[in-house]
Structure formats: C-alpha cells, structure tokens
N, C-alpha and C positions, 0 to 999 in steps of 0.2 A: 623180672629182676628179683633175685632172692631177698628174703627179709633178713635184715641184720638188726638184732635187738641192740638197744643202747648198752654201753658198758655198765658194769656194776656201779652203784652210787658211790662207793668208796673210792673209785678211780676217777671221779669227776669233781671239778670245782663247782661252786654254785653258779658261776658265770657260764661254765660249759653246759650245765643243766638248763639254765635259762635259755641259752642259744638253741639247745635241742628242743625245748618246749616251743619256742617261737617258730622254729623251722618246720615243725610238724604241720602238714597240710591236712586239715580236717574239713569235712563237708559243712557248708554254711546252713546248718539246720534252722537257725533263727531267721533266715531269709526265705525259707520254703513255706508255702501254705497249701499243702495237699488237700484236695477236696474229698478224696476217698479215705474212709477210716474202716478199720476192721480188727481182727484178732490174729496175732502172729502164731499162736499156739506154742509160744516160747516161754521159758521160765528160767530165772536166775536164782539158784539156791543160795542159802545164807553163807555157804562155804565158797561161793564164787563160781561154781560149776554152772554151765549153760545147758539147757535141755530144749529139744524141739519134739513135740508130740510124745513126750516121755523118754525119748532116747537122748543120751548125753552127746553134746557136740564136742568131740575130742580133738578137732583140728584147731590149734591155736590161731592160725591165720583167719579162720572163719569167725572165731570169737572176737579177734581184734577188729575185723571188718564190721561185724554187727555192733560192737561197742562204739565204733566211731559214728554210728547212726542213732545212738541212744540219747534220749532226753527225758526229763521229768517235768510235768506241768505243775501249775500252782496247786492243784488238788492232790498231788502226790502220785499220780499215775505215770507209769513209765511207757514210753513209746519208741518204736523204731520208725524213723522218719526218712522218707525219700521225697523227691520233688512231686511224686504222684500219689503216694500212699502214706498213711500214718497208722501203724499197726500196734495194738496194745501188747505189752509184754508184762508178765507178772514177775515181781521181784520180792523175795522173802525179806530181805533186810536192806542191803545196799547193792547197787549195780556193780561195784568194784570192790576189791580187797587190796588194802595197802600192805605190801609184803616187805617193805624196807624203808628206813628213814635215815637221813644223814643231816647233821647240823654243820653249817659253816658260817661263822660270824653271826649275823642276824638273819639267817635263813635256814629253813627246814625244808628239805626236799624229800618227797616220797616217790617210791616206785610202786606201781600197781601190778596186779596179776595179769594185766594185758600189756605190760611193758610201757604203759604211759608213765610220764614223769609229771609230777605236780609240785609246785612250790607253794607252801602255805603262806597266806597273807590276806590282804583286803579282798582280792578276787577269789581266793580259795581258803575260806576260813575253816578252822577246826571247831567242831561242835561236839559237846559231851552230853550224853543222855543216860538213862538208866538211873541207878542209885549208887550209893557209896560201896555197897557190897558187889554189885555187878554193873560197873560202868561200861558204856559203849562209846568209843571215840570214832568220829567220822570226819572226813575232810571233803569239802566241796571239790568236785572235779570240773564239770562243765555242763551247761544247759540244765542246771538243776539236779544233776546226778551227784552221788556221793560215793566215797570209798570208806568201808569200815576197816579200821586197823586190826590186823590179825594179832594173835597173842604175842608173838615175838616182836612185832613192830610196836605194839602197846608198851611192852617192857623196855624197848629201846627209848621210846619217848619219855617214859617215866624216869629212866636213868638220866636223860638230858635235863629233865626238870629238877631232879634231886641234886645234880651237880651244881645247880644254881640255888640250892636250898629253898626251893619253892615248889608249889603244886601247880605250876603254870609254865608255859613255854612261850617264846616270842619268835616271830618270823616276819621279816619285812615291815617292822614297825608296829605290828599288831601283837597283842598279848592274849593268849588263850588259856583259860583255866582248864585243868584236867580233872576237876571235881564236879560231879553232877550237881545241879542246882536243885 
C-alpha cells in the first residue's frame, strides 16, 4: 500500500490532527524487552538527516520506519528497539525536527520531518534550553524522544506567543515558557 502523508497542518483542524495521531499504529516499544543489545552504526545529524555507516539514508519510507522504532532511555541514549534487539543509535541533538506548527484554540500541533504529528500538552511538553541569545526549543514526541524546532517553526511559535503579548504559549491547558531558564 503506498504511503500517503497527512495533509498540511493548515488544512486540518485540531480535532482532525488528534484523530490522525490516535489512528497511527506504532510498535509497542514499551512492552518489548529484548535481551540482545548492540550497535546500529546509525547516526541522526542535528539537521535531521539519518546516516548508516557514513552513508545518508535518503529513502523517506526507511527513515519513517526506523523512527517508529526509536526510543530514548533515562540516561539519554537513543535506541532502535525490536522485540529481539535493542541497537544503540547516536543522535547529535534531537531525533526529530519540527518543521511546522499550527495553533487552534488551546492547541498547538506540530508536524515533524518524518510526517509525524504531535500536539503539545501534558504528554508532549515543550522544553526550552540554551540561553537567551541562542535558545533551543524541543517538544517531546514519544518514548523519551524529542523534536527540535527548526528556525521557521521557532519563528512561527514566537509569532503565536507575541500575538498573546507573552513569551509563552499554551496548549491543552499547559503553559510553556519560550525563554531559557
């Protein structure tokens, strides 16, 4: 069956985005306990490109498939997890890149470089690091992984905050500061 990416965020309501998020079937990584661990020889660059043994993975379908198996443990290490293996993967910054954001009512929806959709809130908080001159904004995705907002998405989020005369945004009842602490 051919892959059909979700429509652009601007064409979707928050309810439609929530339906798409809940309908996505992802592997139950939290239920798997593989005994074999190893090295995947894979790397995710800060710009979101994926590499295996130094060569870039250019097929979006492969990146989406690998991304669905990705988790980050409490120590900050990233892993590709299957029922039988848990393979380490190096990540320069964040596993995903947020490439678009849309606000509707009390909701902020993000589209990732893997076509994943994430709605900020209690389950997917926004985190700011860095300093006032070079802030970095991330949103929690799943299984401990995060997406870093690219420059244009950061600018979109800043515009949303400034429309409310604040340096913070709200989504699903949660308020997130956009200023590094």
